[in-house]
PDBQT receptor file of N, H, CA, C and O in Angstrom, charges set to zero:
ATOM      1  N   UNK A   1      -2.295  11.845  -4.290  1.00  0.00    +0.000 N 
ATOM      2  CA  UNK A   1      -0.944  12.116  -4.824  1.00  0.00    +0.000 C 
ATOM      3  C   UNK A   1       0.007  12.604  -3.868  1.00  0.00    +0.000 C 
ATOM      4  O   UNK A   1       1.176  12.228  -3.961  1.00  0.00    +0.000 OA
ATOM      5  N   UNK A   2      -0.361  13.431  -2.916  1.00  0.00    +0.000 N 
ATOM      6  H   UNK A   2      -1.311  13.737  -2.840  1.00  0.00    +0.000 HD
ATOM      7  CA  UNK A   2       0.554  14.001  -1.951  1.00  0.00    +0.000 C 
ATOM      8  C   UNK A   2       1.197  12.887  -0.959  1.00  0.00    +0.000 C 
ATOM      9  O   UNK A   2       2.365  12.896  -0.570  1.00  0.00    +0.000 OA
ATOM     10  N   UNK A   3       0.248  11.964  -0.641  1.00  0.00    +0.000 N 
ATOM     11  H   UNK A   3      -0.701  11.957  -0.957  1.00  0.00    +0.000 HD
ATOM     12  CA  UNK A   3       0.516  10.932   0.247  1.00  0.00    +0.000 C 
ATOM     13  C   UNK A   3       1.501   9.938  -0.403  1.00  0.00    +0.000 C 
ATOM     14  O   UNK A   3       2.334   9.409   0.333  1.00  0.00    +0.000 OA
ATOM     15  N   UNK A   4       1.480   9.628  -1.758  1.00  0.00    +0.000 N 
ATOM     16  H   UNK A   4       0.804  10.058  -2.356  1.00  0.00    +0.000 HD
ATOM     17  CA  UNK A   4       2.223   8.808  -2.423  1.00  0.00    +0.000 C 
ATOM     18  C   UNK A   4       3.830   9.538  -2.510  1.00  0.00    +0.000 C 
ATOM     19  O   UNK A   4       4.861   8.943  -2.198  1.00  0.00    +0.000 OA
ATOM     20  N   UNK A   5       3.769  10.744  -2.934  1.00  0.00    +0.000 N 
ATOM     21  H   UNK A   5       2.931  11.228  -3.188  1.00  0.00    +0.000 HD
ATOM     22  CA  UNK A   5       4.976  11.634  -3.098  1.00  0.00    +0.000 C 
ATOM     23  C   UNK A   5       5.668  11.627  -1.801  1.00  0.00    +0.000 C 
ATOM     24  O   UNK A   5       6.899  11.601  -1.811  1.00  0.00    +0.000 OA
ATOM     25  N   UNK A   6       5.002  11.647  -0.634  1.00  0.00    +0.000 N 
ATOM     26  H   UNK A   6       4.003  11.668  -0.626  1.00  0.00    +0.000 HD
ATOM     27  CA  UNK A   6       5.506  11.701   0.580  1.00  0.00    +0.000 C 
ATOM     28  C   UNK A   6       6.259  10.432   1.107  1.00  0.00    +0.000 C 
ATOM     29  O   UNK A   6       7.117  10.459   1.990  1.00  0.00    +0.000 OA
ATOM     30  N   UNK A   7       5.814   9.302   0.435  1.00  0.00    +0.000 N 
ATOM     31  H   UNK A   7       5.117   9.280  -0.282  1.00  0.00    +0.000 HD
ATOM     32  CA  UNK A   7       6.405   7.990   0.931  1.00  0.00    +0.000 C 
ATOM     33  C   UNK A   7       7.513   7.661   0.005  1.00  0.00    +0.000 C 
ATOM     34  O   UNK A   7       8.258   6.746   0.356  1.00  0.00    +0.000 OA
ATOM     35  N   UNK A   8       7.735   8.234  -1.074  1.00  0.00    +0.000 N 
ATOM     36  H   UNK A   8       7.130   8.977  -1.359  1.00  0.00    +0.000 HD
ATOM     37  CA  UNK A   8       8.666   7.882  -2.199  1.00  0.00    +0.000 C 
ATOM     38  C   UNK A   8      10.215   7.962  -1.541  1.00  0.00    +0.000 C 
ATOM     39  O   UNK A   8      11.036   7.066  -1.733  1.00  0.00    +0.000 OA
ATOM     40  N   UNK A   9      10.486   9.118  -0.768  1.00  0.00    +0.000 N 
ATOM     41  H   UNK A   9       9.818   9.846  -0.611  1.00  0.00    +0.000 HD
ATOM     42  CA  UNK A   9      11.704   9.146  -0.375  1.00  0.00    +0.000 C 
ATOM     43  C   UNK A   9      12.061   8.249   0.708  1.00  0.00    +0.000 C 
ATOM     44  O   UNK A   9      13.260   8.020   0.862  1.00  0.00    +0.000 OA
ATOM     45  N   UNK A  10      11.190   7.684   1.512  1.00  0.00    +0.000 N 
ATOM     46  H   UNK A  10      10.215   7.869   1.386  1.00  0.00    +0.000 HD
ATOM     47  CA  UNK A  10      11.331   6.546   2.368  1.00  0.00    +0.000 C 
ATOM     48  C   UNK A  10      11.571   5.236   1.678  1.00  0.00    +0.000 C 
ATOM     49  O   UNK A  10      12.453   4.490   2.103  1.00  0.00    +0.000 OA
ATOM     50  N   UNK A  11      10.917   4.944   0.745  1.00  0.00    +0.000 N 
ATOM     51  H   UNK A  11      10.201   5.551   0.399  1.00  0.00    +0.000 HD
ATOM     52  CA  UNK A  11      10.971   3.967  -0.260  1.00  0.00    +0.000 C 
ATOM     53  C   UNK A  11      12.457   3.743  -0.834  1.00  0.00    +0.000 C 
ATOM     54  O   UNK A  11      13.045   2.663  -0.800  1.00  0.00    +0.000 OA
ATOM     55  N   UNK A  12      12.874   4.720  -1.270  1.00  0.00    +0.000 N 
ATOM     56  H   UNK A  12      12.396   5.598  -1.299  1.00  0.00    +0.000 HD
ATOM     57  CA  UNK A  12      14.194   4.984  -1.918  1.00  0.00    +0.000 C 
ATOM     58  C   UNK A  12      15.227   4.656  -0.933  1.00  0.00    +0.000 C 
ATOM     59  O   UNK A  12      16.082   3.803  -1.173  1.00  0.00    +0.000 OA
ATOM     60  N   UNK A  13      15.172   5.340   0.227  1.00  0.00    +0.000 N 
ATOM     61  H   UNK A  13      14.477   6.032   0.422  1.00  0.00    +0.000 HD
ATOM     62  CA  UNK A  13      16.074   5.110   1.193  1.00  0.00    +0.000 C 
ATOM     63  C   UNK A  13      16.156   3.577   1.742  1.00  0.00    +0.000 C 
ATOM     64  O   UNK A  13      17.223   3.049   2.057  1.00  0.00    +0.000 OA
ATOM     65  N   UNK A  14      14.979   2.980   1.811  1.00  0.00    +0.000 N 
ATOM     66  H   UNK A  14      14.112   3.409   1.555  1.00  0.00    +0.000 HD
ATOM     67  CA  UNK A  14      14.965   1.672   2.306  1.00  0.00    +0.000 C 
ATOM     68  C   UNK A  14      15.543   0.824   1.266  1.00  0.00    +0.000 C 
ATOM     69  O   UNK A  14      16.282  -0.093   1.626  1.00  0.00    +0.000 OA
ATOM     70  N   UNK A  15      15.303   1.011   0.009  1.00  0.00    +0.000 N 
ATOM     71  H   UNK A  15      14.703   1.756  -0.283  1.00  0.00    +0.000 HD
ATOM     72  CA  UNK A  15      15.907   0.378  -1.151  1.00  0.00    +0.000 C 
ATOM     73  C   UNK A  15      17.290   0.192  -1.253  1.00  0.00    +0.000 C 
ATOM     74  O   UNK A  15      17.857  -0.878  -1.476  1.00  0.00    +0.000 OA
ATOM     75  N   UNK A  16      17.880   1.453  -1.053  1.00  0.00    +0.000 N 
ATOM     76  H   UNK A  16      17.419   2.322  -0.871  1.00  0.00    +0.000 HD
ATOM     77  CA  UNK A  16      19.332   1.623  -1.005  1.00  0.00    +0.000 C 
ATOM     78  C   UNK A  16      20.066   1.214   0.261  1.00  0.00    +0.000 C 
ATOM     79  O   UNK A  16      21.225   0.799   0.272  1.00  0.00    +0.000 OA
ATOM     80  N   UNK A  17      19.306   1.363   1.301  1.00  0.00    +0.000 N 
ATOM     81  H   UNK A  17      18.365   1.700   1.292  1.00  0.00    +0.000 HD
ATOM     82  CA  UNK A  17      20.179   1.097   2.617  1.00  0.00    +0.000 C 
ATOM     83  C   UNK A  17      19.851  -0.392   3.111  1.00  0.00    +0.000 C 
ATOM     84  O   UNK A  17      20.738  -1.030   3.679  1.00  0.00    +0.000 OA
ATOM     85  N   UNK A  18      18.587  -0.949   2.900  1.00  0.00    +0.000 N 
ATOM     86  H   UNK A  18      17.867  -0.431   2.438  1.00  0.00    +0.000 HD
ATOM     87  CA  UNK A  18      18.360  -2.157   3.613  1.00  0.00    +0.000 C 
ATOM     88  C   UNK A  18      18.114  -3.267   2.677  1.00  0.00    +0.000 C 
ATOM     89  O   UNK A  18      18.374  -4.417   3.030  1.00  0.00    +0.000 OA
ATOM     90  N   UNK A  19      17.600  -2.993   1.435  1.00  0.00    +0.000 N 
ATOM     91  H   UNK A  19      17.389  -2.059   1.149  1.00  0.00    +0.000 HD
ATOM     92  CA  UNK A  19      17.298  -4.085   0.534  1.00  0.00    +0.000 C 
ATOM     93  C   UNK A  19      18.407  -4.911  -0.102  1.00  0.00    +0.000 C 
ATOM     94  O   UNK A  19      19.044  -4.443  -1.045  1.00  0.00    +0.000 OA
ATOM     95  N   UNK A  20      18.625  -5.958   0.316  1.00  0.00    +0.000 N 
ATOM     96  H   UNK A  20      18.108  -6.338   1.082  1.00  0.00    +0.000 HD
ATOM     97  CA  UNK A  20      19.650  -6.799  -0.561  1.00  0.00    +0.000 C 
ATOM     98  C   UNK A  20      19.334  -7.160  -1.907  1.00  0.00    +0.000 C 
ATOM     99  O   UNK A  20      18.173  -7.397  -2.239  1.00  0.00    +0.000 OA
ATOM    100  N   UNK A  21      20.380  -7.222  -2.774  1.00  0.00    +0.000 N 
ATOM    101  H   UNK A  21      21.323  -7.029  -2.504  1.00  0.00    +0.000 HD
ATOM    102  CA  UNK A  21      20.185  -7.287  -4.282  1.00  0.00    +0.000 C 
ATOM    103  C   UNK A  21      21.004  -8.561  -4.621  1.00  0.00    +0.000 C 
ATOM    104  O   UNK A  21      22.179  -8.685  -4.277  1.00  0.00    +0.000 OA
ATOM    105  N   UNK A  22      20.319  -9.491  -5.310  1.00  0.00    +0.000 N 
ATOM    106  H   UNK A  22      19.364  -9.390  -5.589  1.00  0.00    +0.000 HD
ATOM    107  CA  UNK A  22      21.227 -10.560  -5.747  1.00  0.00    +0.000 C 
ATOM    108  C   UNK A  22      22.309 -10.360  -6.573  1.00  0.00    +0.000 C 
ATOM    109  O   UNK A  22      23.316 -11.061  -6.468  1.00  0.00    +0.000 OA
ATOM    110  N   UNK A  23      22.183  -9.279  -7.566  1.00  0.00    +0.000 N 
ATOM    111  H   UNK A  23      21.365  -8.710  -7.651  1.00  0.00    +0.000 HD
ATOM    112  CA  UNK A  23      23.165  -8.877  -8.395  1.00  0.00    +0.000 C 
ATOM    113  C   UNK A  23      24.455  -8.292  -7.834  1.00  0.00    +0.000 C 
ATOM    114  O   UNK A  23      25.500  -8.135  -8.464  1.00  0.00    +0.000 OA
ATOM    115  N   UNK A  24      24.208  -7.968  -6.442  1.00  0.00    +0.000 N 
ATOM    116  H   UNK A  24      23.359  -8.096  -5.930  1.00  0.00    +0.000 HD
ATOM    117  CA  UNK A  24      25.391  -7.387  -5.655  1.00  0.00    +0.000 C 
ATOM    118  C   UNK A  24      25.711  -8.215  -4.584  1.00  0.00    +0.000 C 
ATOM    119  O   UNK A  24      26.173  -7.777  -3.530  1.00  0.00    +0.000 OA
ATOM    120  N   UNK A  25      25.469  -9.490  -4.819  1.00  0.00    +0.000 N 
ATOM    121  H   UNK A  25      25.094  -9.846  -5.675  1.00  0.00    +0.000 HD
ATOM    122  CA  UNK A  25      25.876 -10.624  -3.776  1.00  0.00    +0.000 C 
ATOM    123  C   UNK A  25      25.182 -10.459  -2.571  1.00  0.00    +0.000 C 
ATOM    124  O   UNK A  25      25.772 -10.538  -1.493  1.00  0.00    +0.000 OA
ATOM    125  N   UNK A  26      23.798 -10.201  -2.671  1.00  0.00    +0.000 N 
ATOM    126  H   UNK A  26      23.319 -10.137  -3.547  1.00  0.00    +0.000 HD
ATOM    127  CA  UNK A  26      23.062  -9.963  -1.463  1.00  0.00    +0.000 C 
ATOM    128  C   UNK A  26      23.380  -9.001  -0.622  1.00  0.00    +0.000 C 
ATOM    129  O   UNK A  26      23.235  -9.183   0.587  1.00  0.00    +0.000 OA
ATOM    130  N   UNK A  27      23.896  -7.742  -1.156  1.00  0.00    +0.000 N 
ATOM    131  H   UNK A  27      24.013  -7.594  -2.138  1.00  0.00    +0.000 HD
ATOM    132  CA  UNK A  27      24.297  -6.577  -0.367  1.00  0.00    +0.000 C 
ATOM    133  C   UNK A  27      23.359  -5.521  -0.953  1.00  0.00    +0.000 C 
ATOM    134  O   UNK A  27      22.825  -5.591  -2.060  1.00  0.00    +0.000 OA
ATOM    135  N   UNK A  28      23.220  -4.451   0.011  1.00  0.00    +0.000 N 
ATOM    136  H   UNK A  28      23.654  -4.394   0.910  1.00  0.00    +0.000 HD
ATOM    137  CA  UNK A  28      22.384  -3.425  -0.432  1.00  0.00    +0.000 C 
ATOM    138  C   UNK A  28      23.387  -2.526  -1.301  1.00  0.00    +0.000 C 
ATOM    139  O   UNK A  28      24.610  -2.644  -1.224  1.00  0.00    +0.000 OA
ATOM    140  N   UNK A  29      22.720  -1.601  -2.147  1.00  0.00    +0.000 N 
ATOM    141  H   UNK A  29      21.727  -1.505  -2.209  1.00  0.00    +0.000 HD
ATOM    142  CA  UNK A  29      23.586  -0.828  -2.943  1.00  0.00    +0.000 C 
ATOM    143  C   UNK A  29      24.678   0.055  -2.094  1.00  0.00    +0.000 C 
ATOM    144  O   UNK A  29      25.801   0.218  -2.573  1.00  0.00    +0.000 OA
ATOM    145  N   UNK A  30      24.365   0.560  -0.961  1.00  0.00    +0.000 N 
ATOM    146  H   UNK A  30      23.453   0.427  -0.573  1.00  0.00    +0.000 HD
ATOM    147  CA  UNK A  30      25.254   1.293  -0.032  1.00  0.00    +0.000 C 
ATOM    148  C   UNK A  30      26.221   0.471   0.371  1.00  0.00    +0.000 C 
ATOM    149  O   UNK A  30      27.352   0.955   0.407  1.00  0.00    +0.000 OA
ATOM    150  N   UNK A  31      26.052  -0.877   0.752  1.00  0.00    +0.000 N 
ATOM    151  H   UNK A  31      25.133  -1.270   0.724  1.00  0.00    +0.000 HD
ATOM    152  CA  UNK A  31      27.029  -1.761   1.216  1.00  0.00    +0.000 C 
ATOM    153  C   UNK A  31      28.029  -2.115   0.138  1.00  0.00    +0.000 C 
ATOM    154  O   UNK A  31      29.213  -2.333   0.396  1.00  0.00    +0.000 OA
ATOM    155  N   UNK A  32      27.539  -2.165  -1.024  1.00  0.00    +0.000 N 
ATOM    156  H   UNK A  32      26.578  -1.988  -1.234  1.00  0.00    +0.000 HD
ATOM    157  CA  UNK A  32      28.291  -2.705  -2.389  1.00  0.00    +0.000 C 
ATOM    158  C   UNK A  32      29.219  -1.343  -2.607  1.00  0.00    +0.000 C 
ATOM    159  O   UNK A  32      30.426  -1.532  -2.765  1.00  0.00    +0.000 OA
ATOM    160  N   UNK A  33      28.815  -0.244  -2.622  1.00  0.00    +0.000 N 
ATOM    161  H   UNK A  33      27.836  -0.090  -2.494  1.00  0.00    +0.000 HD
ATOM    162  CA  UNK A  33      29.590   1.041  -2.837  1.00  0.00    +0.000 C 
ATOM    163  C   UNK A  33      30.647   1.131  -1.843  1.00  0.00    +0.000 C 
ATOM    164  O   UNK A  33      31.795   1.382  -2.211  1.00  0.00    +0.000 OA
ATOM    165  N   UNK A  34      30.343   0.936  -0.521  1.00  0.00    +0.000 N 
ATOM    166  H   UNK A  34      29.411   0.732  -0.223  1.00  0.00    +0.000 HD
ATOM    167  CA  UNK A  34      31.290   1.042   0.640  1.00  0.00    +0.000 C 
ATOM    168  C   UNK A  34      32.466   0.070   0.354  1.00  0.00    +0.000 C 
ATOM    169  O   UNK A  34      33.649   0.393   0.456  1.00  0.00    +0.000 OA
ATOM    170  N   UNK A  35      32.037  -1.092   0.006  1.00  0.00    +0.000 N 
ATOM    171  H   UNK A  35      31.075  -1.354  -0.077  1.00  0.00    +0.000 HD
ATOM    172  CA  UNK A  35      33.171  -2.195  -0.272  1.00  0.00    +0.000 C 
ATOM    173  C   UNK A  35      33.910  -1.945  -1.357  1.00  0.00    +0.000 C 
ATOM    174  O   UNK A  35      35.069  -2.359  -1.395  1.00  0.00    +0.000 OA
ATOM    175  N   UNK A  36      33.372  -1.239  -2.398  1.00  0.00    +0.000 N 
ATOM    176  H   UNK A  36      32.431  -0.903  -2.367  1.00  0.00    +0.000 HD
ATOM    177  CA  UNK A  36      34.273  -0.848  -3.661  1.00  0.00    +0.000 C 
ATOM    178  C   UNK A  36      35.169   0.362  -3.376  1.00  0.00    +0.000 C 
ATOM    179  O   UNK A  36      36.240   0.523  -3.961  1.00  0.00    +0.000 OA
ATOM    180  N   UNK A  37      34.638   1.297  -2.356  1.00  0.00    +0.000 N 
ATOM    181  H   UNK A  37      33.768   1.167  -1.880  1.00  0.00    +0.000 HD
ATOM    182  CA  UNK A  37      35.439   2.356  -2.029  1.00  0.00    +0.000 C 
ATOM    183  C   UNK A  37      36.656   1.838  -1.112  1.00  0.00    +0.000 C 
ATOM    184  O   UNK A  37      37.760   2.379  -1.180  1.00  0.00    +0.000 OA
ATOM    185  N   UNK A  38      36.409   0.826  -0.304  1.00  0.00    +0.000 N 
ATOM    186  H   UNK A  38      35.513   0.386  -0.248  1.00  0.00    +0.000 HD
ATOM    187  CA  UNK A  38      37.525   0.403   0.550  1.00  0.00    +0.000 C 
ATOM    188  C   UNK A  38      38.700  -0.124  -0.304  1.00  0.00    +0.000 C 
ATOM    189  O   UNK A  38      39.873   0.200  -0.117  1.00  0.00    +0.000 OA
ATOM    190  N   UNK A  39      38.247  -1.001  -1.296  1.00  0.00    +0.000 N 
ATOM    191  H   UNK A  39      37.294  -1.264  -1.447  1.00  0.00    +0.000 HD
ATOM    192  CA  UNK A  39      39.345  -1.514  -2.237  1.00  0.00    +0.000 C 
ATOM    193  C   UNK A  39      40.181  -0.585  -2.900  1.00  0.00    +0.000 C 
ATOM    194  O   UNK A  39      41.367  -0.790  -3.159  1.00  0.00    +0.000 OA
ATOM    195  N   UNK A  40      39.478   0.547  -3.199  1.00  0.00    +0.000 N 
ATOM    196  H   UNK A  40      38.515   0.714  -2.988  1.00  0.00    +0.000 HD
ATOM    197  CA  UNK A  40      40.311   1.472  -4.147  1.00  0.00    +0.000 C 
ATOM    198  C   UNK A  40      41.309   2.284  -3.429  1.00  0.00    +0.000 C 
ATOM    199  O   UNK A  40      42.037   3.059  -4.051  1.00  0.00    +0.000 OA
TER     200      UNK A  40
């Protein structure tokens, strides 16, 4: 269990920083948020 808990943080970071999402026009959540912030 400790090994899995230690990996979750890295998985979440990868998911938000590197993983493109089709619903966000193949951008990562961070890229999408950054683009929305620039417009506002």
